[in-house]
Every structure is written in C-alpha cells, then in structure tokens.
C-alpha positions in Angstrom: 0.1 0.3 0.2 3.0 2.2 1.0 5.0 1.8 -2.4 1.3 2.3 -4.4 0.9 5.8 -2.2 4.9 6.4 -3.5 4.2 5.7 -6.9 1.1 7.9 -7.2 3.2 11.2 -5.4 5.6 10.6 -7.9 3.7 11.0 -10.4 2.1 13.7 -9.3 5.5 15.7 -8.8 6.5 15.0 -12.5 3.3 16.3 -13.9 3.8 19.6 -11.8 7.7 19.9 -13.3 6.5 19.4 -16.5 3.8 21.8 -16.2 6.8 24.1 -15.0 8.7 23.7 -17.7 6.0 24.2 -20.1 5.3 27.3 -18.5 8.6 28.7 -19.1 9.3 27.9 -22.5 6.3 30.0 -23.3 7.4 32.8 -21.4 10.9 32.3 -23.3 9.0 32.7 -26.4 9.1 36.4 -27.8 6.2 37.8 -28.1 4.7 38.7 -31.7 3.8 42.6 -32.4 1.2 43.5 -34.6 2.5 44.6 -37.8 2.6 48.3 -38.2 -0.4 49.6 -40.2 1.6 50.9 -43.6 0.6 54.6 -43.8 -0.1 55.3 -47.3 0.8 59.2 -48.2 -2.0 60.7 -50.4 -0.5 62.3 -53.8 -0.5 66.0 -53.0 -3.2 67.4 -55.2 -0.4 70.5 -55.5 1.8 68.2 -57.6 -0.8 67.9 -59.9 -1.8 71.3 -60.9 1.2 72.0 -60.7 2.1 69.8 -64.1 -1.2 71.4 -65.6 0.0 74.3 -64.9 3.3 73.4 -67.1 1.6 72.3 -69.5 -0.6 75.0 -70.0 2.1 77.4 -70.2 3.7 74.7 -72.7 1.1 75.4 -75.0 0.7 79.2 -74.6 1.6 81.2 -77.6 4.4 83.8 -77.7 3.6 86.8 -79.4 6.3 89.4 -77.6 8.5 88.9 -81.1 5.3 89.1 -83.0 4.8 92.3 -85.6 1.8 95.0 -85.1 -0.3 95.8 -88.2 -2.8 97.9 -89.3 -6.1 97.1 -87.7 -8.1 94.8 -88.5 -5.5 91.8 -89.1 -5.8 90.2 -91.9 -5.0 86.0 -92.7 -5.2 84.5 -96.0 -7.2 81.1 -95.0 -6.2 78.4 -97.5 -9.0 76.1 -98.3 -8.8 73.0 -99.6 -10.4 69.4 -100.1 -9.5 66.3 -101.3 -5.6 65.9 -102.4 -7.0 63.6 -105.4 -8.4 64.3 -109.2 -11.6 64.4 -110.4 -13.9 67.2 -109.4 -13.5 70.9 -108.8 -12.9 70.2 -105.0 -10.2 68.1 -105.5 -6.3 69.4 -106.3 -4.2 66.8 -107.9 -1.1 66.0 -105.4 1.8 67.8 -107.6 0.0 70.4 -108.1 -0.6 71.0 -104.0 3.1 69.5 -103.7 3.7 72.9 -106.0 1.7 75.1 -104.1 3.8 73.8 -100.4 6.7 74.5 -102.0 5.9 78.0 -103.8 5.2 79.2 -99.9 8.1 77.3 -97.9 10.3 78.7 -101.0 8.7 82.5 -100.4 9.3 81.7 -96.2 5.4 82.2 -95.8 5.0 81.2 -91.9 2.1 78.7 -91.2 -0.4 79.4 -88.7 -2.1 76.5 -85.5 -5.8 77.7 -85.5 -4.2 79.4 -81.3 -2.0 81.8 -83.6 -4.5 82.3 -86.4 -7.3 83.5 -83.2 -4.3 85.6 -81.9 -3.6 87.4 -85.5 -7.3 88.3 -85.4 -7.6 89.7 -81.9 -4.4 91.0 -81.3 -3.4 92.2 -84.6 0.0 90.8 -84.6 1.2 88.6 -86.8 4.5 86.0 -86.2 5.9 87.0 -90.1 5.3 89.8 -92.6 4.4 86.3 -94.9 1.4 84.6 -92.9 -1.1 82.2 -94.1 -3.9 79.0 -92.5 -3.8 75.9 -94.7 -7.2 74.3 -94.2 -9.2 71.3 -95.4 -12.9 70.5 -94.9 -14.1 67.0 -94.9 -11.4 65.0 -93.4 -10.5 63.0 -96.6 -8.0 59.7 -95.9 -6.1 61.4 -98.4 -5.1 64.1 -96.2 -3.3 62.0 -94.4 -1.7 59.6 -97.1 -0.7 62.8 -100.0 -1.5 65.9 -97.8 0.3 65.2 -94.7 3.8 63.8 -95.8 4.3 66.4 -98.4 3.1 69.0 -94.9 6.0 67.0 -93.0 8.2 67.7 -96.0 8.5 71.4 -95.7 7.8 71.6 -92.3 3.9 73.4 -92.4 1.3 73.6 -89.9 -1.8 72.7 -90.9 -5.8 72.5 -89.6 -8.1 69.3 -91.3 -12.0 69.9 -90.2 -13.6 66.4 -90.4 -16.7 65.4 -90.0 -18.2 63.7 -87.0 -19.8 60.6 -87.9 -17.3 59.9 -91.0 -14.2 58.8 -89.0 -13.1 55.6 -89.3 -15.7 55.7 -92.5 -14.6 54.5 -96.0 -12.5 57.3 -97.9 -12.1 59.4 -94.3 -9.7 59.3 -91.7 -9.2 57.0 -88.8 -9.2 57.4 -85.2 -5.6 56.4 -85.5 -4.5 58.8 -88.5 -6.0 61.9 -86.4 -4.3 60.9 -83.3 -0.6 61.5 -85.1 -1.7 64.0 -87.2 -2.3 66.2 -84.3 1.2 65.2 -82.5 2.9 66.5 -85.8 1.5 70.4 -86.1 -2.2 69.0 -88.3 -4.9 70.4 -86.1 -8.0 68.5 -86.5 -11.1 70.7 -85.7 -14.6 70.6 -86.3 -17.0 70.3 -89.3 -20.1 69.5 -87.4 -21.0 65.8 -86.7 -23.2 65.0 -89.5 -22.1 67.8 -92.0 -25.9 69.2 -92.3 -26.3 72.4 -93.8 -26.7 74.4 -90.5 -29.1 77.2 -91.9 -31.7 74.2 -92.5 -31.7 73.0 -89.2 -33.6 74.6 -86.0 -31.7 75.7 -83.5 -31.9 73.4 -81.1 -30.4 70.9 -84.5 -27.9 73.3 -85.0 -26.6 72.8 -81.4 -26.8 69.2 -81.4 -24.4 69.0 -84.3 -22.2 71.3 -82.8 -21.7 70.3 -79.3 -21.5 66.5 -80.4 -18.7 67.1 -82.7 -16.8 69.4 -80.7 -16.9 67.0 -77.4 -16.4 64.1 -79.5 -12.9 65.7 -80.4 -12.2 66.8 -77.3 -12.9 63.4 -76.0 -10.8 61.7 -79.0 -7.8 64.1 -79.2 -7.7 65.2 -75.3 -7.7 69.3 -76.6 -10.0 71.6 -76.5 -11.7 72.0 -80.2 -12.2 75.3 -81.0 -12.9 75.9 -84.6 -16.0 75.0 -86.4 -15.6 75.1 -90.0 -19.6 75.2 -91.2 -20.9 72.5 -94.0 -20.8 74.1 -97.3 -20.6 77.3 -95.9 -24.1 77.9 -94.8 -25.6 79.4 -92.1 -27.7 82.5 -90.1 -27.6 84.6 -87.8 -28.6 81.9 -85.0 -25.4 79.8 -86.0 -23.1 82.4 -85.0 -24.7 83.2 -81.9 -24.3 79.1 -81.4 -21.6 78.5 -82.4 -20.0 81.1 -79.7 -22.3 79.5 -76.8 -20.8 75.9 -77.5 -17.6 77.1 -76.9 -15.9 77.9 -80.5 -13.4 80.9 -80.6 -13.7 81.4 -83.8 -16.0 79.4 -86.9 -15.1 79.6 -91.4 -17.5 80.0 -94.1 -16.8 79.2 -98.1 -17.3 83.4 -98.6 -14.1 84.4 -100.8 -11.4 86.0 -99.0 -9.2 86.8 -96.4 -10.0 86.7 -92.9 -10.2 89.6 -90.8 -11.8 90.4 -87.3 -14.2 92.8 -88.7 -16.4 89.8 -90.2 -17.0 88.8 -87.3 -14.8 85.8 -85.5 -17.7 83.4 -86.1 -17.8 84.4 -90.2 -14.8 84.8 -91.5 -13.7 84.1 -95.2 -11.3 81.8 -96.6 -9.8 81.5 -100.2 -10.7 78.3 -102.3 -8.0 76.5 -104.1 -9.0 75.2 -107.0 -7.3 72.3 -109.3 -5.0 73.7 -112.3 -3.6 76.5 -110.3 -0.1 76.7 -111.6 2.1 78.4 -108.4 2.6 81.6 -109.6 -1.4 81.8 -110.1 -1.4 80.5 -106.5 1.5 83.3 -105.3 -0.6 86.0 -106.7 -4.2 85.1 -105.0 -1.9 84.2 -101.7 -0.4 87.6 -101.9 -2.9 89.5 -103.4 -4.7 89.0 -99.8 -1.5 90.2 -97.3 -2.3 91.8 -94.4 -1.0 95.6 -95.7 1.3 97.3 -93.1 
C-alpha cells in the first residue's frame, strides 16, 4: 500500500515539473508585435495642379516678337478638300506639292488655330508673310498625300473633320488623326453629320456643333476651338450658337482674306481649285496679305 502511495506521489511531482517547464518555455517565446499599419501618403493635389500649369504654359504662344499690323489684321486662309483628281474640290497631289513649295520658298509662316486666333484678336502677325492652310471633310488622302508633303516642308495645317465619318471609307481614321494632331496638323470640327446648318432648327444646330466638339475634345484630348460650317451655310442663329457651344472662331466659304471685322464666327477663306499653277497661286495668296 505504501509502495502504491509513493508511486502516486512521484507521478504527481512529475506532472508539476513538466507543467512548469512548459510554462517557462512559453514565457521565453518572444511576443509577436502587431504589424505596423503602412501609412500611404496621399498624392499631393498641388503636384498635379503644378503639372497642369506647366502644360498650359507650354501651350501658350509667345507673341512678344510678333509684328503689329494695321487694324484689322488679315489672314489668307487657304481652303482645300481632297488631294486627288476628279472634280473642282480635288487638287492633284503634284499641284498641292507645288503650292506648298511656293509657300516654303517664299518664306511663309503657317499658322495653328491658336496662332490664327491671336492674329485676329491682337492684330499681330508672327512674320510679314503669314497663311493658314485648311482642309474640309477629312478625306483619307489628307493623311496619305497631303500630310507627307506638309511634313517635308515643315508646314502646319488644320483639318475640319466630319464626326460621323471617322473610320469610314475614304475618310480619316482615329489613329491617323491622333498621329497628325501630335505633328502640327490640328483636327477641328466640321459638325457631326455635315448638314447645312441654316436648314436646321436652333436645337438641331446646337446638337450638331456640340456633339462634334465633345467627340474631338475626348478623342484627341484637346479643347476643340474652331468650327467650319458645312457647305459654308449658316444664319444669324448659327453665329450665336457657335459661340455658346464653346468655339472661339468659325469659318465660312465666303471668298477673301479673313479679318476680325467680319466677325470671328463668319471668317472668309480662299478656295484653292485644281489647275492653279504656282505663280497664280502665289498671286492669290500675296494679294490677300495684310498691308502694314
């Protein structure tokens, strides 16, 4: 009996010792500290705004060296359509090349839309020989034929594209416009459907102008500022709506050099027709320059 009691006591002592060792081991384990929450520093809005300011400054046109002219300043705005052959709206490629070579050889400065706006509103010109090259409708040959020639001679131009004809047969694609817009060829509005605006109600006119502007603003990440009236047709309502929609200027097909006394929403242009040799072309352009 005594032997059994002794065995039982020893057993209890072993349990106590083992429990103590286990407790000691647990106590010696390093405590796991809770992970520090990583603090994500928010991007300072000021940095983004500073970048936007820099971008805007880069877009600004420096007119400090421009020449003051007699008021109102005049611009010969050349009007082309297709660079091909076939009818009175198509100027063959080699004729177009000869026209552009004449401009280059005779020291003409070609305007961007922003520069044209400043010429007309500030009565200053970058050089004594200034011209604005434009194309209506956005034909594909503006990219395949005209664009390489313009790049060759280092000339700027503007293409007035019909919104609903983007990526359609014989017209410019989105990628073509994106490429040109980063290489001195601006893409502007020729409305969405190319309907004669003076035949539409005011709300329909507004929709044509607004839909086109929003399309190009989004597609090309720009502020589309120039409108070209389809077939040159407009009325008094059109002039008011063009301004209300957010355009800064609008072009017609009425002949002659453009000037602010016509109104910024009814600017004249010089139609360039096929069969015009360089000397005739030169006489037409130089005859509409601003006198100063």
